[in-house]
C-alpha positions in Angstrom: -1.2 -15.2 18.2 -3.8 -17.6 17.4 -4.3 -15.9 13.9 -0.8 -15.9 13.3 -0.4 -19.6 13.9 -3.3 -20.4 11.6 -1.6 -18.5 8.7 1.7 -20.4 9.3 -0.1 -23.8 9.3 -2.5 -23.0 6.4 -0.4 -20.9 3.9 1.9 -24.0 3.4 -0.4 -26.6 2.5 -3.1 -28.5 1.5 -5.8 -27.2 3.8 -7.3 -24.5 1.5 -10.9 -25.2 1.4 -13.8 -24.1 -0.5 -15.2 -21.1 1.4 -18.7 -19.2 1.3 -19.1 -15.9 2.9 -22.5 -14.7 3.5 -23.1 -11.0 4.4 -26.1 -8.9 5.4 -24.4 -6.2 3.1 -21.6 -7.1 0.5 -19.6 -4.2 -0.7 -18.0 -5.7 -3.9 -16.5 -2.3 -5.0 -17.3 -3.4 -8.4 -20.9 -2.1 -8.4 -23.7 -1.5 -6.1 -23.7 -3.0 -2.5 -25.6 -6.5 -2.5 -28.0 -7.0 0.3 -28.1 -10.5 1.9 -25.1 -11.4 -0.6 -23.0 -14.4 -0.9 -19.2 -14.7 -2.2 -18.1 -18.2 -3.0 -14.4 -18.9 -3.2 -12.8 -22.2 -4.8 -9.3 -23.0 -5.1 -8.1 -19.5 -3.8 -10.2 -17.4 -6.6 -13.6 -15.8 -6.3 -16.1 -18.2 -8.1 -19.4 -16.3 -7.8 -20.7 -13.3 -6.2 -24.4 -12.3 -5.7 -27.6 -12.1 -4.0 -28.3 -15.3 -1.7 -31.5 -15.8 -3.7 -29.4 -16.5 -6.9 -26.3 -18.0 -5.5 -26.7 -21.3 -3.8 -24.0 -22.4 -1.3 -22.8 -26.0 -2.5 -22.4 -29.0 -0.1 -19.1 -29.0 1.6 -18.3 -25.2 1.5 -17.2 -23.7 4.7 -19.4 -21.1 5.6 -18.7 -17.7 7.3 -21.3 -15.0 8.0 -21.3 -11.3 9.1 -23.3 -8.2 9.0 -20.6 -6.3 6.6 -18.4 -8.0 4.0 -15.7 -6.0 2.2 -12.9 -7.2 -0.2 -9.7 -7.7 1.8 -8.1 -4.2 2.6 -5.0 -2.8 1.0 -2.4 -0.8 2.6 -1.0 1.2 -0.3 2.2 2.2 1.3 4.1 0.9 4.6 7.4 -0.4 5.8 5.7 -3.5 7.3 8.0 -6.6 7.4 11.1 -4.4 7.0 10.1 -2.4 10.3 9.3 -4.7 13.3 7.4 -4.1 16.5 10.5 -4.9 18.8 12.2 -1.7 17.5 15.5 -3.3 17.7 18.5 -3.4 15.4 17.6 -7.0 14.1 13.9 -5.9 13.1 14.8 -2.4 11.7 15.8 -2.8 8.2 13.6 -0.2 6.7 16.3 2.4 5.5 20.1 2.0 4.9 22.0 5.2 5.5 25.4 4.4 4.0 24.7 6.1 0.7 22.0 8.9 -0.1 21.0 6.9 -3.2 20.3 3.2 -3.4 17.7 2.3 -5.9 19.3 -1.2 -6.3 18.0 -2.4 -2.9 15.2 -4.6 -2.9 12.4 -4.8 -0.3 12.0 -8.7 -0.9 15.7 -9.2 0.3 15.0 -7.8 3.7 11.3 -8.9 4.2 10.3 -10.9 7.2 6.9 -12.7 6.6 6.5 -13.9 10.1 6.7 -10.3 11.6 4.0 -10.0 14.1 2.9 -6.7 12.9 1.5 -8.4 9.7 -0.8 -10.7 11.7 -1.8 -7.5 13.7 -3.1 -5.6 10.5 -4.5 -8.8 9.0 -6.7 -9.2 12.0 -8.4 -5.9 11.0 -8.9 -7.1 7.3 -5.7 -6.0 5.7 -4.8 -8.6 3.2 -2.4 -6.8 0.8 0.5 -4.5 1.4 2.7 -2.3 -0.6 5.8 -2.4 1.4 9.5 -1.4 1.3 12.2 0.9 2.2 11.0 4.0 4.0 11.9 7.8 3.8 15.1 9.1 5.5 17.3 9.2 2.4 17.0 10.5 -1.0 16.4 7.2 -2.8 15.7 4.3 -0.4 15.2 1.3 -2.5 12.6 -0.7 -4.3 9.2 -1.6 -2.9 7.1 -4.7 -3.5 3.4 -5.8 -3.1 2.7 -8.8 -0.6 -0.1 -10.7 0.9 0.0 -10.4 4.7 0.3 -14.1 5.4 2.9 -16.9 4.2 5.9 -18.6 5.5 8.3 -17.0 3.0 8.5 -13.9 0.9 8.0 -16.1 -2.3 4.5 -17.4 -0.7 3.7 -13.7 0.1 4.6 -12.1 -3.2 2.2 -10.3 -5.5 4.6 -8.1 -7.1 8.3 -8.4 -6.4 9.4 -5.3 -7.7 6.6 -2.3 -7.5 8.2 1.1 -7.4 11.4 2.9 -6.7 10.8 5.1 -3.4 12.3 8.4 -2.9 12.0 11.2 -0.5 12.1 15.0 -1.4 12.2 18.0 1.3 14.0 17.9 4.6 13.3 14.1 5.3 15.5 13.3 2.4 18.4 15.5 3.3 21.5 14.6 5.2 22.2 16.1 8.5 25.7 15.2 8.3 28.1 18.4 7.6 29.9 18.2 4.2 27.8 15.4 3.0 25.3 15.4 0.1 22.4 16.3 -0.3 22.4 19.0 2.1 19.8 21.0 0.2 16.8 20.7 -1.8 18.7 22.0 -4.9 21.5 19.6 -4.5 19.0 16.8 -4.2 17.2 17.5 -7.4 20.5 18.1 -9.0 21.9 14.5 -7.9 18.5 12.9 -9.3 18.8 14.7 -12.6 22.6 13.4 -12.8 21.5 9.9 -12.2 18.7 10.0 -14.7 20.8 11.3 -17.5 23.5 8.7 -16.7 20.9 5.9 -17.0 19.8 7.5 -20.4 23.5 7.4 -21.6 23.9 4.0 -20.2 21.2 2.5 -22.3 22.9 3.9 -25.5 26.0 2.0 -24.6 26.7 -1.2 -26.8 29.0 -2.7 -24.2 27.7 -2.3 -20.8 29.5 -3.4 -17.6 26.7 -4.3 -14.9 25.9 -1.5 -12.6 22.9 -2.3 -10.4 22.2 1.3 -9.4 22.3 2.6 -12.9 20.2 -0.2 -14.1 17.5 0.5 -11.3 17.3 4.2 -12.5 17.2 3.2 -16.2 14.0 1.1 -15.2 12.6 4.3 -13.8 13.6 6.4 -16.8 12.1 3.7 -19.1 8.9 3.8 -17.2 9.1 0.1 -16.2 9.1 1.1 -12.5 7.2 4.1 -11.2 9.0 6.6 -9.3 7.3 6.9 -5.7 8.3 10.3 -4.3 7.3 11.1 -0.8 6.7 14.9 -0.6 4.9 17.1 1.7 5.2 20.8 1.1 3.5 22.5 -1.9 6.6 23.9 -3.3 8.2 20.5 -3.0 5.3 18.9 -4.7 5.6 21.1 -7.6 9.4 20.4 -7.9 8.6 16.6 -7.9 6.1 17.3 -10.7 8.6 19.4 -12.7 11.4 16.7 -12.4 8.9 14.0 -13.4 7.8 15.8 -16.6 11.3 16.6 -17.4 12.2 12.9 -17.7 8.8 11.7 -18.7 8.6 9.5 -15.6 5.6 7.4 -14.3 5.5 9.2 -10.9 3.5 8.6 -7.8 3.1 11.4 -5.2 3.3 10.3 -1.6 2.4 12.1 1.5 1.1 15.3 0.3 0.2 17.2 3.4 -0.3 20.4 1.4 -1.8 18.8 -1.6 -4.8 20.8 -1.1 -2.8 23.8 -2.0 -1.7 22.7 -5.4 -4.7 20.4 -6.4 -5.0 21.9 -9.9 -1.2 21.3 -10.7 -1.6 17.7 -9.4 -4.6 17.1 -11.5 -2.8 18.4 -14.6 0.2 16.3 -13.9 -1.9 13.1 -14.0 0.0 11.7 -11.2 -2.0 9.8 -8.5 -1.5 10.5 -4.8 -0.9 7.9 -2.0 -1.9 10.2 0.9 -0.6 10.4 4.2 -2.5 8.7 7.2 -5.4 10.9 8.0 -4.4 11.1 11.6 -0.8 11.8 10.9 0.8 14.2 13.5 1.3 17.7 12.4 4.8 19.3 12.8 7.6 20.3 10.4 6.8 19.6 6.9 3.3 18.2 8.0 2.4 21.4 10.0 -0.3 22.3 7.7 -1.7 18.8 7.4 -5.7 18.5 7.0 -7.9 15.7 7.6 -10.1 16.9 4.7 -7.4 16.5 2.2 -8.7 13.1 0.9 -12.3 14.6 0.3 -10.6 17.5 -1.6 -8.6 15.1 -3.9 -11.8 13.1 -4.3 -13.6 16.4 -5.4 -10.9 17.4 -7.6 -10.9 14.1 -9.5 -7.5 13.0 -8.5 -6.8 9.3 -7.9 -5.6 8.6 -4.5 -5.5 6.0 -1.8 -4.8 6.1 2.0 -1.6 4.6 3.3 -0.4 3.7 6.7 3.0 4.9 6.0 6.0 4.7 8.2 5.5 4.8 11.8 8.4 5.6 14.0 6.7 5.0 17.3 5.5 1.7 18.9 3.6 -0.1 17.7 5.5 0.7 14.4 2.4 0.6 12.1 -0.9 2.3 11.7 -4.0 0.5 10.4 -5.4 1.9 7.2 -8.8 0.9 8.4 -8.7 3.4 11.1 -7.3 6.0 8.8 -9.9 5.7 6.1 -12.6 5.8 8.8 -11.2 9.1 9.9 -11.5 10.4 6.4 -15.0 9.2 6.2 -15.6 11.5 9.0 -14.1 14.4 7.3 -15.7 14.7 3.8 -15.6 11.1 2.3 -18.6 9.0 2.1 -18.4 5.5 3.3 -17.8 3.9 0.0 -15.3 6.7 -1.2 -13.5 5.9 2.2 -13.7 1.9 1.6 -12.6 2.5 -2.1 -9.6 4.4 -0.7 -8.1 1.3 0.9 -9.4 -1.4 -1.8 -9.9 -0.9 -5.5 -8.5 2.6 -5.9 -5.4 1.4 -4.0 -5.3 -1.6 -6.1 -5.4 0.4 -9.3 -2.5 2.7 -8.2 -0.5 -0.6 -7.4 -1.3 -2.0 -10.7 -2.6 -5.1 -9.2 -6.4 -4.4 -9.7 -6.7 -7.8 -11.7 -6.0 -9.7 -8.7 -7.3 -7.7 -5.6 -9.4 -4.7 -4.6 -12.8 -5.9 -5.3 -14.9 -8.9 -4.9 -15.2 -10.1 -8.6 -15.2 -13.5 -10.4 -11.5 -14.6 -11.0 -9.9 -12.4 -8.6 -8.2 -13.6 -5.4 -10.3 -15.1 -2.7 -9.5 -12.1 -0.1 -12.5 -11.0 2.0 -13.1 -9.0 5.3 -15.9 -9.7 7.5 -17.0 -7.3 10.1 -20.0 -7.3 12.7 -20.9 -3.7 12.0 -19.7 -0.5 10.1 -16.2 -1.1 9.6 -15.3 2.5 10.2 -17.1 2.5 13.6 -14.9 2.0 16.8 -17.4 -0.3 18.2 -17.4 -2.8 15.3 -15.1 -5.7 15.0 -13.4 -7.6 12.4 -14.9 -11.1 12.7 -13.1 -12.9 10.0 -10.4 -12.7 7.4 -10.1 -14.9 4.2 -6.9 -14.6 2.3 -6.3 -16.6 -1.1 -9.2 -18.7 -0.1 -7.7 -19.6 3.4 -9.6 -18.7 6.5 -6.6 -17.0 8.3 -8.5 -15.2 11.2 -11.8 -15.9 13.0 -11.0 -13.9 16.1 -13.0 -10.9 16.9 -10.6 -7.8 16.7 
């Protein structure tokens, strides 16, 4: 609660300070780790990064210290801010079931920046989140990228429209008799029809506004990536086939059986937003593996690890823990950290601002009193946009 109140007070105003962060080890994710490193932040941006011997801390800078310093972590896919911790109708806006396809829905129109779960993940070092409508229908809406603090969606925004989210496989099908899509073939036929309609719409000289078709047109033109949650191997191949047919910018999400079709994913060029490492096995994820992250890495496939949508209380996972489990199952420490920092930023196309500690980037820093992936370690400080938003041990 204390860190939540700090963010509401500081984000509004004028208390943004000059901050220096010292770390026994600083992982910049832009080069080799720095022993006894310093990160200087001024006016919300990183001013200097380097060894303490060459980066003097000017007078007046607020100084924080920790054993390990990393960039602010990035959750590459969640429903935070739309899905709330109370699990009541008033804080569950992650999916609208009145129609199977609703690409016109914008996450920013439902986002609650004061949702307590944002402060929860921020207290572990998560400073940036790609959030929006979740699974449950064929096309659920548009996602966005935000910082995990702010009094309004405008204050939090990094990218207001990031991707259009879809679900293939059983999670994207309706269970109601007589309603579509009731099968995989029907789902693909419906998507194909909408993409063709969007292409025809673009050719028209006189256009009547149609929000749904306009959203699909942005996907077809490559202005918005098509984010497809898909788990089973044959569904992954179907998604790739559809993407190539319409020359889409596609991002594959979930991918429980990715290890069965690594060559095809690599050939497609599509990056993967990988399921939480500790995702429960069952249904489409029955063949899930905790080694998939390491196999994607070995195959040279760009990927990042997500928290995803969690149906149970507390309604969100923490990507720090998911990456830690991946580090115990084949990834090195720095590869796991990369999957929730710079690699995530690249997939979201926000690497010019976040994901690494480099001069000119946003002043987002996480501080830990030990190895961040060890359960006995704590997050002891978080700096977001140059503001110290948390100093509680978590």
